[in-house]
C-alpha positions in Angstrom: -7.8 -15.7 17.8 -7.9 -11.9 17.7 -9.6 -11.5 14.3 -12.8 -12.5 12.5 -13.3 -12.8 8.8 -16.7 -11.7 7.5 -17.4 -12.7 3.9 -19.3 -10.0 2.0 -20.7 -10.3 -1.5 -17.6 -8.7 -3.2 -14.9 -8.6 -0.5 -13.7 -9.9 2.8 -13.9 -7.8 5.9 -11.3 -8.7 8.5 -11.9 -7.2 12.0 -9.1 -7.3 14.5 -9.7 -7.2 18.3 -7.5 -7.6 21.4 -3.7 -7.5 20.9 -2.7 -8.1 17.3 0.8 -9.3 16.5 2.5 -11.0 13.6 1.4 -14.4 14.7 -2.2 -13.3 14.0 -1.2 -12.3 10.5 0.5 -15.7 9.9 -2.5 -17.5 11.2 -4.8 -15.5 9.0 -2.7 -16.2 5.8 -2.4 -19.9 6.8 -6.2 -20.2 6.8 -7.1 -22.0 3.6 -10.7 -20.6 3.5 -9.3 -17.1 3.8 -6.8 -17.7 1.0 -9.4 -19.2 -1.2 -11.7 -16.3 -0.8 -8.9 -13.8 -1.2 -8.0 -15.4 -4.5 -11.6 -15.4 -5.6 -12.7 -12.0 -4.5 -9.3 -10.1 -4.7 -10.7 -7.4 -2.3 -10.2 -7.1 1.4 -10.7 -4.6 4.2 -8.6 -5.0 7.3 -10.0 -3.1 10.3 -7.8 -2.5 13.3 -10.0 0.1 15.1 -11.3 -2.4 17.7 -7.9 -3.8 18.6 -6.5 -2.9 22.0 -3.0 -2.9 20.7 -1.2 -3.6 17.4 2.2 -5.0 18.2 3.9 -5.0 14.8 7.4 -3.8 14.3 9.9 -3.4 11.4 10.8 -7.1 11.4 7.1 -8.0 11.4 6.5 -5.7 8.5 9.2 -7.6 6.5 7.5 -10.9 7.3 4.1 -9.6 6.3 5.5 -8.1 3.1 7.2 -11.5 2.3 4.0 -13.4 2.8 2.1 -10.9 0.6 4.7 -10.9 -2.2 4.6 -14.7 -2.2 0.8 -14.7 -2.3 0.9 -12.2 -5.2 2.1 -15.1 -7.4 -1.3 -16.8 -6.9 -3.5 -13.8 -6.4 -2.5 -11.7 -9.4 -4.4 -8.6 -8.3 -5.7 -7.4 -5.0 -7.4 -4.3 -3.7 -6.6 -4.0 0.0 -7.9 -1.2 2.3 -6.6 -1.0 5.8 -8.3 0.9 8.6 -5.5 1.6 11.2 -6.2 2.4 14.8 -3.3 5.0 15.3 -1.2 7.5 13.3 1.7 5.0 13.6 -0.6 2.5 11.9 -0.9 4.8 8.9 2.9 4.9 8.6 3.0 1.1 8.8 0.5 0.7 6.0 2.3 3.2 3.9 5.6 1.2 4.3 3.7 -2.0 3.5 2.1 -0.5 0.4 5.6 0.6 -0.9 7.1 -2.8 -0.3 4.6 -4.8 -2.3 6.2 -5.7 -5.6 3.2 -6.5 -7.7 1.9 -3.5 -9.5 -1.6 -5.2 -9.5 -1.8 -5.1 -5.7 -3.3 -1.8 -4.5 -3.0 -1.0 -0.8 -4.9 2.0 0.6 -5.7 3.5 4.0 -9.2 4.5 5.2 -10.5 6.2 8.3 -13.6 4.0 8.7 -15.5 1.2 7.1 -17.7 3.4 4.9 -14.6 5.1 3.4 -13.0 1.7 2.9 -16.0 0.5 1.0 -15.7 3.5 -1.3 -12.1 2.5 -2.1 -12.8 -1.1 -2.8 
């Protein structure tokens, strides 16, 4: 597993390590405890800075967007902040944010955890 989920008082902090791919994202969203906490807290920070590589392409983006749009039927609002590890990661997050259909899902980018906390 290349991620860990840290439950804070008002949000989830997901830290990615190693090589991250779409299977990690599927495993994360298949974790019932993660889903229950996402639905309850509706706030999450996803930190990719410690990952060695993020191997996510256009097809993976479509899958992640599909999973998120499906989840938005159950988690009516969400405040998501992503800390990418590369400039390409910023573009990926921007494309993800534009593809989310629910207007109550807010996706932002941050440079570090402190900035991400200020956006939550």
